[in-house]
Every structure is written in C-alpha cells, then in structure tokens.
PDB file as gemmi writes it, atoms N, CA and C in Angstrom:
CRYST1    1.000    1.000    1.000  90.00  90.00  90.00 P 1                      
ATOM      1  N   MET A   1      84.875 146.562 159.932  1.00  0.00           N  
ATOM      2  CA  MET A   1      86.679 146.474 159.699  1.00  0.00           C  
ATOM      3  C   MET A   1      87.290 145.764 159.051  1.00  0.00           C  
ATOM      4  N   GLN A   2      88.502 146.138 158.590  1.00  0.00           N  
ATOM      5  CA  GLN A   2      88.962 145.898 157.105  1.00  0.00           C  
ATOM      6  C   GLN A   2      89.904 145.121 157.736  1.00  0.00           C  
ATOM      7  N   ILE A   3      90.057 143.802 156.635  1.00  0.00           N  
ATOM      8  CA  ILE A   3      90.556 142.453 156.883  1.00  0.00           C  
ATOM      9  C   ILE A   3      91.489 142.724 155.933  1.00  0.00           C  
ATOM     10  N   ARG A   4      92.842 142.162 156.361  1.00  0.00           N  
ATOM     11  CA  ARG A   4      93.621 142.708 154.909  1.00  0.00           C  
ATOM     12  C   ARG A   4      94.722 141.152 154.970  1.00  0.00           C  
ATOM     13  N   ARG A   5      95.033 140.494 153.609  1.00  0.00           N  
ATOM     14  CA  ARG A   5      95.964 139.513 153.584  1.00  0.00           C  
ATOM     15  C   ARG A   5      97.159 139.344 154.280  1.00  0.00           C  
ATOM     16  N   LEU A   6      97.329 138.316 154.808  1.00  0.00           N  
ATOM     17  CA  LEU A   6      98.926 138.088 155.477  1.00  0.00           C  
ATOM     18  C   LEU A   6      99.691 137.716 154.167  1.00  0.00           C  
ATOM     19  N   LYS A   7     100.858 138.188 153.392  1.00  0.00           N  
ATOM     20  CA  LYS A   7     101.907 137.535 152.567  1.00  0.00           C  
ATOM     21  C   LYS A   7     102.976 137.404 152.742  1.00  0.00           C  
ATOM     22  N   ILE A   8     103.794 138.010 153.541  1.00  0.00           N  
ATOM     23  CA  ILE A   8     105.334 138.170 153.578  1.00  0.00           C  
ATOM     24  C   ILE A   8     105.804 136.942 155.041  1.00  0.00           C  
ATOM     25  N   ARG A   9     106.492 135.993 154.643  1.00  0.00           N  
ATOM     26  CA  ARG A   9     107.011 134.874 155.371  1.00  0.00           C  
ATOM     27  C   ARG A   9     106.767 135.334 156.939  1.00  0.00           C  
ATOM     28  N   LYS A  10     107.278 136.687 157.075  1.00  0.00           N  
ATOM     29  CA  LYS A  10     107.188 136.722 158.629  1.00  0.00           C  
ATOM     30  C   LYS A  10     106.291 136.911 158.975  1.00  0.00           C  
ATOM     31  N   GLU A  11     105.406 137.709 158.886  1.00  0.00           N  
ATOM     32  CA  GLU A  11     103.699 137.510 159.123  1.00  0.00           C  
ATOM     33  C   GLU A  11     103.653 136.232 159.998  1.00  0.00           C  
ATOM     34  N   PHE A  12     103.670 135.208 158.834  1.00  0.00           N  
ATOM     35  CA  PHE A  12     102.737 133.977 159.181  1.00  0.00           C  
ATOM     36  C   PHE A  12     103.944 133.635 160.465  1.00  0.00           C  
ATOM     37  N   LEU A  13     104.752 133.855 160.185  1.00  0.00           N  
ATOM     38  CA  LEU A  13     105.841 133.154 161.331  1.00  0.00           C  
ATOM     39  C   LEU A  13     105.479 134.224 162.891  1.00  0.00           C  
ATOM     40  N   LYS A  14     105.609 135.146 162.979  1.00  0.00           N  
ATOM     41  CA  LYS A  14     105.293 135.926 164.343  1.00  0.00           C  
ATOM     42  C   LYS A  14     104.002 135.291 164.507  1.00  0.00           C  
ATOM     43  N   ALA A  15     102.925 135.192 164.106  1.00  0.00           N  
ATOM     44  CA  ALA A  15     101.582 135.293 164.272  1.00  0.00           C  
ATOM     45  C   ALA A  15     101.630 133.164 165.061  1.00  0.00           C  
ATOM     46  N   ALA A  16     102.471 132.328 164.209  1.00  0.00           N  
ATOM     47  CA  ALA A  16     102.862 131.429 164.618  1.00  0.00           C  
ATOM     48  C   ALA A  16     103.581 131.445 166.104  1.00  0.00           C  
ATOM     49  N   LYS A  17     103.813 132.437 166.793  1.00  0.00           N  
ATOM     50  CA  LYS A  17     104.541 132.780 168.571  1.00  0.00           C  
ATOM     51  C   LYS A  17     103.818 132.934 169.337  1.00  0.00           C  
ATOM     52  N   GLY A  18     101.856 133.240 168.399  1.00  0.00           N  
ATOM     53  CA  GLY A  18     101.453 133.483 169.128  1.00  0.00           C  
ATOM     54  C   GLY A  18     100.345 132.679 169.992  1.00  0.00           C  
ATOM     55  N   HIS A  19      99.116 132.297 169.946  1.00  0.00           N  
ATOM     56  CA  HIS A  19      98.472 131.093 170.188  1.00  0.00           C  
ATOM     57  C   HIS A  19      97.067 130.674 169.449  1.00  0.00           C  
ATOM     58  N   ALA A  20      97.742 129.332 169.843  1.00  0.00           N  
ATOM     59  CA  ALA A  20      96.290 128.577 168.335  1.00  0.00           C  
ATOM     60  C   ALA A  20      95.350 128.087 169.576  1.00  0.00           C  
ATOM     61  N   ALA A  21      94.439 127.185 168.613  1.00  0.00           N  
ATOM     62  CA  ALA A  21      93.336 127.133 168.795  1.00  0.00           C  
ATOM     63  C   ALA A  21      93.301 125.500 167.854  1.00  0.00           C  
ATOM     64  N   ARG A  22      93.542 124.390 167.719  1.00  0.00           N  
ATOM     65  CA  ARG A  22      93.535 123.428 167.507  1.00  0.00           C  
ATOM     66  C   ARG A  22      92.339 122.307 167.332  1.00  0.00           C  
ATOM     67  N   ARG A  23      91.150 122.358 165.901  1.00  0.00           N  
ATOM     68  CA  ARG A  23      90.540 121.701 165.619  1.00  0.00           C  
ATOM     69  C   ARG A  23      90.786 120.878 164.683  1.00  0.00           C  
ATOM     70  N   HIS A  24      89.270 119.367 164.461  1.00  0.00           N  
ATOM     71  CA  HIS A  24      89.045 118.601 163.401  1.00  0.00           C  
ATOM     72  C   HIS A  24      89.873 118.286 162.409  1.00  0.00           C  
ATOM     73  N   LEU A  25      89.641 120.112 161.303  1.00  0.00           N  
ATOM     74  CA  LEU A  25      89.427 120.364 159.795  1.00  0.00           C  
ATOM     75  C   LEU A  25      90.478 121.366 160.409  1.00  0.00           C  
ATOM     76  N   VAL A  26      91.057 122.048 161.211  1.00  0.00           N  
ATOM     77  CA  VAL A  26      91.434 123.305 160.819  1.00  0.00           C  
ATOM     78  C   VAL A  26      92.292 124.030 162.161  1.00  0.00           C  
ATOM     79  N   VAL A  27      93.185 124.573 161.793  1.00  0.00           N  
ATOM     80  CA  VAL A  27      93.817 125.353 163.382  1.00  0.00           C  
ATOM     81  C   VAL A  27      95.067 126.967 162.770  1.00  0.00           C  
ATOM     82  N   VAL A  28      93.965 127.444 164.062  1.00  0.00           N  
ATOM     83  CA  VAL A  28      93.861 128.395 163.480  1.00  0.00           C  
ATOM     84  C   VAL A  28      95.202 129.776 164.717  1.00  0.00           C  
ATOM     85  N   GLN A  29      95.915 130.153 164.413  1.00  0.00           N  
ATOM     86  CA  GLN A  29      97.106 130.371 164.938  1.00  0.00           C  
ATOM     87  C   GLN A  29      96.477 132.001 164.866  1.00  0.00           C  
ATOM     88  N   GLY A  30      96.671 133.287 166.309  1.00  0.00           N  
ATOM     89  CA  GLY A  30      96.588 134.627 165.811  1.00  0.00           C  
ATOM     90  C   GLY A  30      97.020 134.999 167.363  1.00  0.00           C  
ATOM     91  N   ILE A  31      97.272 136.384 167.204  1.00  0.00           N  
ATOM     92  CA  ILE A  31      98.260 137.146 167.727  1.00  0.00           C  
ATOM     93  C   ILE A  31      98.270 137.947 167.605  1.00  0.00           C  
ATOM     94  N   ASP A  32      97.705 139.648 168.817  1.00  0.00           N  
ATOM     95  CA  ASP A  32      98.108 140.768 168.540  1.00  0.00           C  
ATOM     96  C   ASP A  32      99.283 141.422 168.675  1.00  0.00           C  
ATOM     97  N   ARG A  33      99.219 142.326 167.833  1.00  0.00           N  
ATOM     98  CA  ARG A  33     100.079 142.770 166.317  1.00  0.00           C  
ATOM     99  C   ARG A  33     100.456 144.034 167.573  1.00  0.00           C  
ATOM    100  N   ARG A  34      99.798 144.666 168.052  1.00  0.00           N  
ATOM    101  CA  ARG A  34     100.274 145.530 169.054  1.00  0.00           C  
ATOM    102  C   ARG A  34     100.867 146.682 168.683  1.00  0.00           C  
ATOM    103  N   ASP A  35     100.173 147.245 167.830  1.00  0.00           N  
ATOM    104  CA  ASP A  35     101.013 148.222 166.549  1.00  0.00           C  
ATOM    105  C   ASP A  35     100.086 149.547 166.450  1.00  0.00           C  
ATOM    106  N   GLY A  36      98.617 148.947 167.276  1.00  0.00           N  
ATOM    107  CA  GLY A  36      97.541 150.652 167.086  1.00  0.00           C  
ATOM    108  C   GLY A  36      96.578 150.414 165.861  1.00  0.00           C  
ATOM    109  N   GLN A  37      97.212 149.714 165.453  1.00  0.00           N  
ATOM    110  CA  GLN A  37      96.193 149.829 163.661  1.00  0.00           C  
ATOM    111  C   GLN A  37      95.157 148.808 164.290  1.00  0.00           C  
ATOM    112  N   GLN A  38      93.714 148.658 163.666  1.00  0.00           N  
ATOM    113  CA  GLN A  38      92.327 148.317 163.986  1.00  0.00           C  
ATOM    114  C   GLN A  38      92.129 147.129 162.914  1.00  0.00           C  
ATOM    115  N   HIS A  39      93.319 147.095 161.434  1.00  0.00           N  
ATOM    116  CA  HIS A  39      91.927 145.809 160.777  1.00  0.00           C  
ATOM    117  C   HIS A  39      93.293 144.929 161.092  1.00  0.00           C  
ATOM    118  N   VAL A  40      92.756 143.355 160.562  1.00  0.00           N  
ATOM    119  CA  VAL A  40      92.983 142.293 160.844  1.00  0.00           C  
ATOM    120  C   VAL A  40      93.231 141.864 159.926  1.00  0.00           C  
ATOM    121  N   GLY A  41      94.336 140.950 159.984  1.00  0.00           N  
ATOM    122  CA  GLY A  41      95.018 140.200 159.366  1.00  0.00           C  
ATOM    123  C   GLY A  41      94.719 138.878 158.769  1.00  0.00           C  
ATOM    124  N   GLU A  42      94.120 138.234 157.706  1.00  0.00           N  
ATOM    125  CA  GLU A  42      94.402 136.918 157.862  1.00  0.00           C  
ATOM    126  C   GLU A  42      95.578 136.059 156.629  1.00  0.00           C  
ATOM    127  N   GLY A  43      95.767 134.948 156.994  1.00  0.00           N  
ATOM    128  CA  GLY A  43      96.549 134.341 155.961  1.00  0.00           C  
ATOM    129  C   GLY A  43      95.880 132.599 156.028  1.00  0.00           C  
ATOM    130  N   PHE A  44      96.366 132.024 155.032  1.00  0.00           N  
ATOM    131  CA  PHE A  44      95.653 130.772 154.733  1.00  0.00           C  
ATOM    132  C   PHE A  44      97.579 130.112 154.215  1.00  0.00           C  
ATOM    133  N   THR A  45      97.434 128.541 154.929  1.00  0.00           N  
ATOM    134  CA  THR A  45      98.254 127.819 154.152  1.00  0.00           C  
ATOM    135  C   THR A  45      97.914 126.205 154.570  1.00  0.00           C  
ATOM    136  N   THR A  46      98.783 125.566 153.832  1.00  0.00           N  
ATOM    137  CA  THR A  46      98.502 124.158 153.299  1.00  0.00           C  
ATOM    138  C   THR A  46      99.904 123.542 153.260  1.00  0.00           C  
ATOM    139  N   THR A  47      99.432 122.263 153.866  1.00  0.00           N  
ATOM    140  CA  THR A  47     100.683 121.433 153.682  1.00  0.00           C  
ATOM    141  C   THR A  47     100.962 120.276 153.000  1.00  0.00           C  
ATOM    142  N   LYS A  48     101.924 119.723 152.280  1.00  0.00           N  
ATOM    143  CA  LYS A  48     102.223 118.488 151.279  1.00  0.00           C  
ATOM    144  C   LYS A  48     101.272 117.256 151.948  1.00  0.00           C  
ATOM    145  N   LYS A  49     101.538 117.385 153.479  1.00  0.00           N  
ATOM    146  CA  LYS A  49     100.613 115.977 153.954  1.00  0.00           C  
ATOM    147  C   LYS A  49      99.239 116.021 153.747  1.00  0.00           C  
ATOM    148  N   ILE A  50      98.655 117.135 153.024  1.00  0.00           N  
ATOM    149  CA  ILE A  50      97.154 116.662 153.099  1.00  0.00           C  
ATOM    150  C   ILE A  50      96.720 116.637 151.721  1.00  0.00           C  
ATOM    151  N   GLY A  51      97.601 116.161 150.312  1.00  0.00           N  
ATOM    152  CA  GLY A  51      97.784 115.798 149.357  1.00  0.00           C  
ATOM    153  C   GLY A  51      98.327 116.809 148.039  1.00  0.00           C  
ATOM    154  N   GLY A  52      97.902 116.447 147.171  1.00  0.00           N  
ATOM    155  CA  GLY A  52      98.793 117.116 145.510  1.00  0.00           C  
ATOM    156  C   GLY A  52      98.244 118.985 145.703  1.00  0.00           C  
ATOM    157  N   ALA A  53      98.601 119.273 144.732  1.00  0.00           N  
ATOM    158  CA  ALA A  53      98.268 120.553 144.368  1.00  0.00           C  
ATOM    159  C   ALA A  53      96.848 121.102 144.269  1.00  0.00           C  
ATOM    160  N   VAL A  54      96.171 120.153 143.965  1.00  0.00           N  
ATOM    161  CA  VAL A  54      94.435 120.406 143.753  1.00  0.00           C  
ATOM    162  C   VAL A  54      93.719 120.366 144.955  1.00  0.00           C  
ATOM    163  N   VAL A  55      94.534 119.171 145.697  1.00  0.00           N  
ATOM    164  CA  VAL A  55      93.324 119.727 147.237  1.00  0.00           C  
ATOM    165  C   VAL A  55      93.831 120.260 148.473  1.00  0.00           C  
ATOM    166  N   ARG A  56      95.234 120.628 148.075  1.00  0.00           N  
ATOM    167  CA  ARG A  56      95.426 121.468 148.811  1.00  0.00           C  
ATOM    168  C   ARG A  56      94.778 123.072 148.725  1.00  0.00           C  
ATOM    169  N   ASN A  57      94.754 122.934 146.913  1.00  0.00           N  
ATOM    170  CA  ASN A  57      93.631 124.660 146.718  1.00  0.00           C  
ATOM    171  C   ASN A  57      92.182 124.982 147.098  1.00  0.00           C  
ATOM    172  N   ARG A  58      91.563 123.528 146.923  1.00  0.00           N  
ATOM    173  CA  ARG A  58      90.675 123.445 147.320  1.00  0.00           C  
ATOM    174  C   ARG A  58      90.332 124.013 148.432  1.00  0.00           C  
ATOM    175  N   ALA A  59      91.594 122.909 149.313  1.00  0.00           N  
ATOM    176  CA  ALA A  59      91.454 123.338 151.668  1.00  0.00           C  
ATOM    177  C   ALA A  59      91.530 124.441 151.165  1.00  0.00           C  
ATOM    178  N   ARG A  60      92.599 125.738 150.685  1.00  0.00           N  
ATOM    179  CA  ARG A  60      92.667 126.922 150.797  1.00  0.00           C  
ATOM    180  C   ARG A  60      91.371 127.752 150.761  1.00  0.00           C  
ATOM    181  N   ARG A  61      91.010 127.604 149.369  1.00  0.00           N  
ATOM    182  CA  ARG A  61      89.590 128.079 148.840  1.00  0.00           C  
ATOM    183  C   ARG A  61      88.612 128.159 149.866  1.00  0.00           C  
ATOM    184  N   ARG A  62      88.534 127.188 150.903  1.00  0.00           N  
ATOM    185  CA  ARG A  62      87.306 126.912 151.523  1.00  0.00           C  
ATOM    186  C   ARG A  62      87.949 127.831 152.933  1.00  0.00           C  
ATOM    187  N   LEU A  63      89.362 127.346 152.824  1.00  0.00           N  
ATOM    188  CA  LEU A  63      89.441 127.972 153.969  1.00  0.00           C  
ATOM    189  C   LEU A  63      88.943 129.768 154.013  1.00  0.00           C  
ATOM    190  N   ARG A  64      89.417 130.361 152.817  1.00  0.00           N  
ATOM    191  CA  ARG A  64      89.025 131.760 152.405  1.00  0.00           C  
ATOM    192  C   ARG A  64      88.011 132.111 152.862  1.00  0.00           C  
ATOM    193  N   VAL A  65      86.590 130.933 152.310  1.00  0.00           N  
ATOM    194  CA  VAL A  65      85.239 130.712 152.180  1.00  0.00           C  
ATOM    195  C   VAL A  65      84.972 131.635 153.879  1.00  0.00           C  
ATOM    196  N   ALA A  66      85.244 130.788 154.338  1.00  0.00           N  
ATOM    197  CA  ALA A  66      84.860 130.657 156.177  1.00  0.00           C  
ATOM    198  C   ALA A  66      85.420 131.325 156.745  1.00  0.00           C  
ATOM    199  N   ALA A  67      86.446 131.733 156.115  1.00  0.00           N  
ATOM    200  CA  ALA A  67      87.235 133.143 157.093  1.00  0.00           C  
ATOM    201  C   ALA A  67      86.080 134.838 156.677  1.00  0.00           C  
ATOM    202  N   ARG A  68      85.834 134.190 155.586  1.00  0.00           N  
ATOM    203  CA  ARG A  68      85.368 135.563 155.012  1.00  0.00           C  
ATOM    204  C   ARG A  68      83.841 135.811 155.649  1.00  0.00           C  
ATOM    205  N   GLU A  69      83.444 134.403 156.297  1.00  0.00           N  
ATOM    206  CA  GLU A  69      82.022 134.324 156.563  1.00  0.00           C  
ATOM    207  C   GLU A  69      82.158 134.985 158.435  1.00  0.00           C  
ATOM    208  N   LEU A  70      83.446 134.542 158.654  1.00  0.00           N  
ATOM    209  CA  LEU A  70      83.496 134.522 160.213  1.00  0.00           C  
ATOM    210  C   LEU A  70      84.128 135.288 160.640  1.00  0.00           C  
ATOM    211  N   LEU A  71      85.126 135.949 160.184  1.00  0.00           N  
ATOM    212  CA  LEU A  71      85.892 136.946 161.010  1.00  0.00           C  
ATOM    213  C   LEU A  71      84.967 138.406 161.233  1.00  0.00           C  
ATOM    214  N   PRO A  72      83.768 138.791 160.255  1.00  0.00           N  
ATOM    215  CA  PRO A  72      83.360 139.484 161.205  1.00  0.00           C  
ATOM    216  C   PRO A  72      82.842 140.004 162.032  1.00  0.00           C  
ATOM    217  N   LYS A  73      82.352 138.330 162.481  1.00  0.00           N  
ATOM    218  CA  LYS A  73      81.190 138.241 163.530  1.00  0.00           C  
ATOM    219  C   LYS A  73      82.884 138.131 164.724  1.00  0.00           C  
ATOM    220  N   TYR A  74      83.704 137.190 164.911  1.00  0.00           N  
ATOM    221  CA  TYR A  74      84.730 137.013 165.443  1.00  0.00           C  
ATOM    222  C   TYR A  74      86.196 137.304 165.891  1.00  0.00           C  
ATOM    223  N   ALA A  75      86.620 137.856 164.934  1.00  0.00           N  
ATOM    224  CA  ALA A  75      87.956 138.656 164.497  1.00  0.00           C  
ATOM    225  C   ALA A  75      88.008 139.825 165.944  1.00  0.00           C  
ATOM    226  N   LYS A  76      89.263 139.780 166.343  1.00  0.00           N  
ATOM    227  CA  LYS A  76      89.614 141.097 167.393  1.00  0.00           C  
ATOM    228  C   LYS A  76      90.236 142.296 166.661  1.00  0.00           C  
ATOM    229  N   PRO A  77      90.005 143.500 166.769  1.00  0.00           N  
ATOM    230  CA  PRO A  77      90.984 144.239 165.377  1.00  0.00           C  
ATOM    231  C   PRO A  77      92.027 144.889 165.918  1.00  0.00           C  
ATOM    232  N   GLY A  78      93.495 144.616 165.308  1.00  0.00           N  
ATOM    233  CA  GLY A  78      94.657 144.405 165.712  1.00  0.00           C  
ATOM    234  C   GLY A  78      95.209 143.458 165.620  1.00  0.00           C  
ATOM    235  N   TYR A  79      94.449 141.951 165.738  1.00  0.00           N  
ATOM    236  CA  TYR A  79      94.724 140.240 165.467  1.00  0.00           C  
ATOM    237  C   TYR A  79      95.466 140.337 164.410  1.00  0.00           C  
ATOM    238  N   ASP A  80      96.485 139.018 163.831  1.00  0.00           N  
ATOM    239  CA  ASP A  80      96.537 138.632 162.360  1.00  0.00           C  
ATOM    240  C   ASP A  80      96.056 137.206 163.175  1.00  0.00           C  
ATOM    241  N   TYR A  81      95.363 136.522 161.890  1.00  0.00           N  
ATOM    242  CA  TYR A  81      94.946 134.801 162.350  1.00  0.00           C  
ATOM    243  C   TYR A  81      95.446 134.158 160.596  1.00  0.00           C  
ATOM    244  N   VAL A  82      96.245 133.288 161.442  1.00  0.00           N  
ATOM    245  CA  VAL A  82      96.702 131.893 160.229  1.00  0.00           C  
ATOM    246  C   VAL A  82      95.904 130.477 160.595  1.00  0.00           C  
ATOM    247  N   PHE A  83      95.259 130.599 159.141  1.00  0.00           N  
ATOM    248  CA  PHE A  83      94.422 128.985 159.293  1.00  0.00           C  
ATOM    249  C   PHE A  83      95.021 128.119 158.520  1.00  0.00           C  
ATOM    250  N   ILE A  84      95.820 127.296 159.122  1.00  0.00           N  
ATOM    251  CA  ILE A  84      96.447 125.837 158.385  1.00  0.00           C  
ATOM    252  C   ILE A  84      95.717 124.722 158.188  1.00  0.00           C  
ATOM    253  N   ALA A  85      95.554 124.466 157.010  1.00  0.00           N  
ATOM    254  CA  ALA A  85      94.258 123.538 156.836  1.00  0.00           C  
ATOM    255  C   ALA A  85      95.078 121.992 157.600  1.00  0.00           C  
ATOM    256  N   ARG A  86      93.849 121.457 157.752  1.00  0.00           N  
ATOM    257  CA  ARG A  86      94.259 120.047 158.230  1.00  0.00           C  
ATOM    258  C   ARG A  86      93.677 118.849 157.125  1.00  0.00           C  
ATOM    259  N   ALA A  87      94.056 117.403 157.252  1.00  0.00           N  
ATOM    260  CA  ALA A  87      93.580 116.260 156.392  1.00  0.00           C  
ATOM    261  C   ALA A  87      92.039 116.337 156.393  1.00  0.00           C  
ATOM    262  N   GLY A  88      91.486 116.347 155.794  1.00  0.00           N  
ATOM    263  CA  GLY A  88      89.913 116.278 155.259  1.00  0.00           C  
ATOM    264  C   GLY A  88      89.427 117.971 155.117  1.00  0.00           C  
ATOM    265  N   THR A  89      90.221 118.812 155.117  1.00  0.00           N  
ATOM    266  CA  THR A  89      89.503 120.031 154.998  1.00  0.00           C  
ATOM    267  C   THR A  89      88.442 119.867 153.816  1.00  0.00           C  
ATOM    268  N   ALA A  90      89.708 119.745 152.791  1.00  0.00           N  
ATOM    269  CA  ALA A  90      89.134 119.918 151.078  1.00  0.00           C  
ATOM    270  C   ALA A  90      88.013 118.834 150.694  1.00  0.00           C  
ATOM    271  N   ALA A  91      87.671 117.608 151.858  1.00  0.00           N  
ATOM    272  CA  ALA A  91      86.278 117.202 151.408  1.00  0.00           C  
ATOM    273  C   ALA A  91      85.463 117.403 152.593  1.00  0.00           C  
ATOM    274  N   ALA A  92      85.292 117.409 153.337  1.00  0.00           N  
ATOM    275  CA  ALA A  92      84.586 117.771 155.037  1.00  0.00           C  
ATOM    276  C   ALA A  92      83.329 118.392 154.674  1.00  0.00           C  
ATOM    277  N   PRO A  93      82.235 118.088 154.635  1.00  0.00           N  
ATOM    278  CA  PRO A  93      81.110 118.791 154.523  1.00  0.00           C  
ATOM    279  C   PRO A  93      81.094 120.123 155.070  1.00  0.00           C  
ATOM    280  N   TRP A  94      80.579 121.528 154.238  1.00  0.00           N  
ATOM    281  CA  TRP A  94      80.783 122.316 154.825  1.00  0.00           C  
ATOM    282  C   TRP A  94      80.150 123.109 155.849  1.00  0.00           C  
ATOM    283  N   GLU A  95      79.289 122.633 156.767  1.00  0.00           N  
ATOM    284  CA  GLU A  95      78.839 123.220 158.049  1.00  0.00           C  
ATOM    285  C   GLU A  95      79.593 122.647 158.570  1.00  0.00           C  
ATOM    286  N   ARG A  96      80.262 121.151 159.017  1.00  0.00           N  
ATOM    287  CA  ARG A  96      81.249 121.134 159.350  1.00  0.00           C  
ATOM    288  C   ARG A  96      82.598 121.590 159.785  1.00  0.00           C  
ATOM    289  N   LEU A  97      82.865 121.897 158.463  1.00  0.00           N  
ATOM    290  CA  LEU A  97      84.153 123.006 158.241  1.00  0.00           C  
ATOM    291  C   LEU A  97      83.600 124.124 158.866  1.00  0.00           C  
ATOM    292  N   LEU A  98      82.675 124.897 158.795  1.00  0.00           N  
ATOM    293  CA  LEU A  98      82.249 126.364 159.850  1.00  0.00           C  
ATOM    294  C   LEU A  98      82.574 126.090 161.270  1.00  0.00           C  
ATOM    295  N   ASP A  99      82.150 124.891 161.694  1.00  0.00           N  
ATOM    296  CA  ASP A  99      81.518 124.892 162.865  1.00  0.00           C  
ATOM    297  C   ASP A  99      83.409 124.772 163.444  1.00  0.00           C  
ATOM    298  N   ASP A 100      84.029 124.531 163.224  1.00  0.00           N  
ATOM    299  CA  ASP A 100      85.765 123.909 163.154  1.00  0.00           C  
ATOM    300  C   ASP A 100      86.283 124.679 163.725  1.00  0.00           C  
ATOM    301  N   VAL A 101      86.167 126.382 162.254  1.00  0.00           N  
ATOM    302  CA  VAL A 101      86.618 127.251 161.787  1.00  0.00           C  
ATOM    303  C   VAL A 101      86.055 128.295 163.229  1.00  0.00           C  
ATOM    304  N   GLU A 102      84.829 128.548 163.481  1.00  0.00           N  
ATOM    305  CA  GLU A 102      84.152 129.107 164.256  1.00  0.00           C  
ATOM    306  C   GLU A 102      84.001 128.648 165.445  1.00  0.00           C  
ATOM    307  N   THR A 103      84.390 127.469 166.405  1.00  0.00           N  
ATOM    308  CA  THR A 103      85.331 127.094 167.023  1.00  0.00           C  
ATOM    309  C   THR A 103      86.225 127.735 167.825  1.00  0.00           C  
ATOM    310  N   ALA A 104      87.146 127.317 166.656  1.00  0.00           N  
ATOM    311  CA  ALA A 104      88.452 128.084 166.556  1.00  0.00           C  
ATOM    312  C   ALA A 104      88.872 128.911 167.120  1.00  0.00           C  
ATOM    313  N   LEU A 105      88.246 129.791 166.296  1.00  0.00           N  
ATOM    314  CA  LEU A 105      88.326 131.296 166.659  1.00  0.00           C  
ATOM    315  C   LEU A 105      87.405 131.890 167.654  1.00  0.00           C  
ATOM    316  N   ILE A 106      86.604 131.372 168.323  1.00  0.00           N  
ATOM    317  CA  ILE A 106      86.098 131.394 170.118  1.00  0.00           C  
ATOM    318  C   ILE A 106      87.376 130.791 170.676  1.00  0.00           C  
ATOM    319  N   ARG A 107      87.451 130.143 170.525  1.00  0.00           N  
ATOM    320  CA  ARG A 107      88.756 129.173 171.541  1.00  0.00           C  
ATOM    321  C   ARG A 107      90.052 130.200 172.034  1.00  0.00           C  
ATOM    322  N   LEU A 108      90.452 130.455 170.367  1.00  0.00           N  
ATOM    323  CA  LEU A 108      91.797 131.533 170.156  1.00  0.00           C  
ATOM    324  C   LEU A 108      91.571 132.313 171.306  1.00  0.00           C  
ATOM    325  N   HIS A 109      90.242 133.291 171.270  1.00  0.00           N  
ATOM    326  CA  HIS A 109      90.502 134.698 172.638  1.00  0.00           C  
ATOM    327  C   HIS A 109      89.905 133.719 173.756  1.00  0.00           C  
ATOM    328  N   TRP A 110      89.094 132.840 173.818  1.00  0.00           N  
ATOM    329  CA  TRP A 110      88.253 132.042 175.232  1.00  0.00           C  
ATOM    330  C   TRP A 110      89.907 131.787 175.988  1.00  0.00           C  
ATOM    331  N   ASP A 111      90.363 131.368 175.225  1.00  0.00           N  
ATOM    332  CA  ASP A 111      92.475 130.389 176.187  1.00  0.00           C  
ATOM    333  C   ASP A 111      92.590 131.601 176.224  1.00  0.00           C  
ATOM    334  N   LYS A 112      92.775 133.381 175.755  1.00  0.00           N  
ATOM    335  CA  LYS A 112      93.984 134.230 176.075  1.00  0.00           C  
ATOM    336  C   LYS A 112      93.302 134.742 177.074  1.00  0.00           C  
ATOM    337  N   SER A 113      92.127 134.759 176.912  1.00  0.00           N  
ATOM    338  CA  SER A 113      91.420 135.765 178.151  1.00  0.00           C  
ATOM    339  C   SER A 113      91.627 134.559 179.522  1.00  0.00           C  
ATOM    340  N   ALA A 114      91.429 133.685 179.502  1.00  0.00           N  
ATOM    341  CA  ALA A 114      91.350 132.534 181.250  1.00  0.00           C  
ATOM    342  C   ALA A 114      92.663 132.187 181.303  1.00  0.00           C  
ATOM    343  N   GLN A 115      94.098 133.506 179.874  1.00  0.00           N  
ATOM    344  CA  GLN A 115      95.292 133.209 181.117  1.00  0.00           C  
ATOM    345  C   GLN A 115      95.657 134.400 181.574  1.00  0.00           C  
TER     346      GLN A 115                                                      
END                                                                             
C-alpha cells in the first residue's frame, strides 16, 4: 500500500468533513476519497493551543512515526487520514501514544461500519 502525504489545505478540509475518532492524545479524521485510487493519504496538524513551535514540531514528528507504524496495518486503501495532536502528545509515553493512535484508527472504521 502506497502512503501519500496530504499537503494542500483543501485535502485537510475534505478529511474534516468525514468521520473522526477522538482519543486523549490524538484526533484522527478520515474520509473515503471515492476516486478509485488505492493509495492512502496522511496529513498531520497541530494548533498553537498545545504549545510553542518546539512542542508542536515534536508532537507532529511523533505522530508521523506512529502513523508510519500503524497505517500499513489499519488504513483502508482509498482513504485520507488527518492526525491532529492534542495537549500532551509531545510528552506522553510512546506506548500510550501508539495505543491512542491505534485505537482511534480502529474506532474510526468501526464507527463508520456501524452506521
């Protein structure tokens, strides 16, 4: 499965219209692109609410590594995912962050299939 980075604001806004799974350390938004392409899109964002530039960059880097580990297992082809850091993402224990991201990805697709 090929993973492609989301870079354009329009792609982030489109993902925001999809489903979201919220956890203590991360929010994961996902949407089925319905364009027939099989790659997976990933995007990362942080807000100034969680801290200064150093904290935001650290949180974003940690989310990138977590996504690199977990998307091959849990992502569905044709979906775009946006990972939003929350307060504590930069300083949380690694296992806790991985657990929150994994649970959010599972829940994202479980909520969609339950509807």
